[in-house]
N, C-alpha and C positions, 0 to 999 in steps of 0.2 A: 504494500500500499504506500500510496506517496507521502510524505512527511509533512506537504503542506496540499492545499486545494490549487498551487500557483505553481508548485514543482512540474505539472503538466505541460508548461507553456515553456518548457527549457528545452535545448535543443539537446538532443539523443547524443552520446559519443559512443567509438568503439575505439580503442585504443588514444583515446587523449584528440579524438579528430571529430570532429561535429559534422553530424548526420543529415546537416539541411540540406545541403548541395544534392544530395542521392531523393530527398523527399520532393525535392523542386523539380528534380528531373525525370523520376518516378511518372508523371503522368501524362510526359511522352513519348510511352510506351503502349498509352492507351488508342492515339489516333493512330488512325488509316494511312498504312503505308500505300506509296505508291504503285500503281497497279498499273500494266499494258491494256490487259484484260478486258474486252466489252462489258462480260459477265462477273461480278462478284458476289460473293456471299453477302447473305441478309446482313450481316452484323456491319460489313463496308457502305450496304446501303444507307443501313439505319445512319452510322456515322456521319455520311455525306450526306444524309436528309438534314440531321441536326444541324451542323456548321451551316449549311444554304439557311437555313432558319434564321440563326443568329445572324449571318451576315446579313439577311434580309431586314431585320428589327432593328439594328444597329445603322443601315445605312439610309431606313425612312428619314429622320430628320438633316441627313446629309445633302447639300448638294452635289453636282457633280464633281467641282472640285475637290470636295473632300470623301470622293470612292477612293481616292489613292489611297486612303488609309485603312483601306478594307482588312489586309491582311495583317495587320496589326494589332488592328482595333478585335478582330474574329479569334486570332491568334490569343489574346489577352484575355477575352472572354474566356475562354476555353480553357485556359491555362487555370483561372482564378476556380473557375466554375470545379475543373476536377479536383484541385486542390482542399477548396473548403468540402467536399463532399466526401474524400480520401480521408479527412481529418477526422468526421465523424465515426468513424469504425475505431471498434476497442486496441488497445495499445499499439494506436497511432499517432502521427504527432502535426499538426496542422502549423503548416510556415509563415498563414496568414492573419496567426496571432500576432506576431513579431511586427510592433510599429516601425522597425528600421528596415525590414522587406517592404513592408507599403507604403514607405517614405520612397524606396527604391524605386520603385516603381510608377508611384505619382507626379515626385516634385519632375524626372525627365519626360514623363508625357505631356506634362502642363507646361514647361518650358517651351516643349517643339511646337505646340499648340500658338504659346504668345509669341514668338518666334516667326513663326509662321505669317502669322497676319501684321507683325512688325515689318516684316520683309515685301508681302505683296500688296499691303493697304494700310501703310502705317498711319494714315489719318482717319482712317475709320475706327483702329484698334487704338489708337490713342482719343479717338472721341467718344470710347465708352467711359469715360474716367468723369465727364461732363457732360450730362443730358442738356440737351438742347432747351432752352428756356429759363435756365434756371438767375436766381436772382444774383446781382454784383456779389453784392454783401456776402452771399452764401459761396460763392466760387472757390475761394481756397478749403474750405473746410471740408465742401463738399470731394473737393481731389483728393484730399486725404484720404477720404471715409471710403470713396471707391477705390484708391490705390492698395488699401489695406485689405479690403476681402476680397481684391485681384491677388492681393500674395499671401493669404491664406487658404487659397482654395486648393492646392497641394496638401495642406495640414488637414483641411478638415476630408478631403478623400482618405488618407492613411488612417486617421484618427476614427471615422468612421466605421470603415473596416474593423480594424482593430478591436473598438469598442463593444461592436454587434457579437462579434465572433467568441470573444474574451467570457463575454458576460453570458451567452448560449453554454457555452461548454463549464463554465463554473455552475449554472443552475444544474445544468445535466450530474455534475458528481454531488454535489449537494443532495440533490432529490435521491440519487441513488446509493449516496451514504447511507441515508437515511432509512430507506430501504432497507437494505443491510443489516442496519443495527435494529429496528425494528422485528425482522423475522423471528428472531428466536422469543420474543416478549410477547407482542401486540402482532400475533399475524393478517388479522382482518387489517389495520391501519397499515401494516406492510403492502399487502395486495392493493389497496387504495392508490398508495403512493409507487407504485407499480407501473398501474393504470395511469397517475399523472405523467410516470417519468416516459412511457410510451407518449403521451400525446404530444410533452415537451420534443422529443427526440423527432416527431413527424412534423411541429415547428420549426425546428432546428435545419431540416432538411430546404424547408421554404426557406427561413434567414440566407444560407449557406447560396442560396440559387439567387434569389431577390438582389443579397448585398454586393455578387460579381455583377450583375447584369445594372445593379444601379452603379458601380464603381465605375464602368464603362459608358454607359449613358453620360452621365456627367461629364466624361471626358469628350465624348463627342458633341456634345451641347457647347461645350470648350472650343471645340475646331470650330463648329459651324459660325460661330460669332468671330471668328477671326480669317474665314475666308469667305 
């Protein structure tokens, strides 16, 4: 048993080597491999249909200029979704509960969208900092507020993903610990908590999928503002 509830968020090590890199690379094994055959098996067809569905949903808010980002956004969505769902399995590690990893994903992609806007349409990108029709006395304060909200976007992306997954894992561990502790003494209450644990697990599956989609969707919206 873990020494504390937060030990589940520490990266496992083998011979002193952190295994977080292995857990990050493992979802790539589940992706369909390129094949020259016209007819593939049902698993490959299902995977390709799912990837096509993700790409279609992510490209809806973008114009044609943003379709160049389809590969990056779809790959990121598949990566986050697979890692979040695999992290719900017993005796596994969820890398997206680490704020450092989420920030390493959020900050470069947010910066890429910002630099894209400054390169292609600098006037329109800077125009977001000062809405049209702003009273003159409010211009300095509004520019500072809009600049702060712009710079805080990558932090919000990383913290949102980390906080939701961390809270869900902690709730699952708390309820499962209560179920195990109450089983010898109060079996009826233990059965009730096990039902709550089942419902909470189903909720966490939905949260894992929704948070991956929200992370990539917000990036696509930031990209749409700059193209």
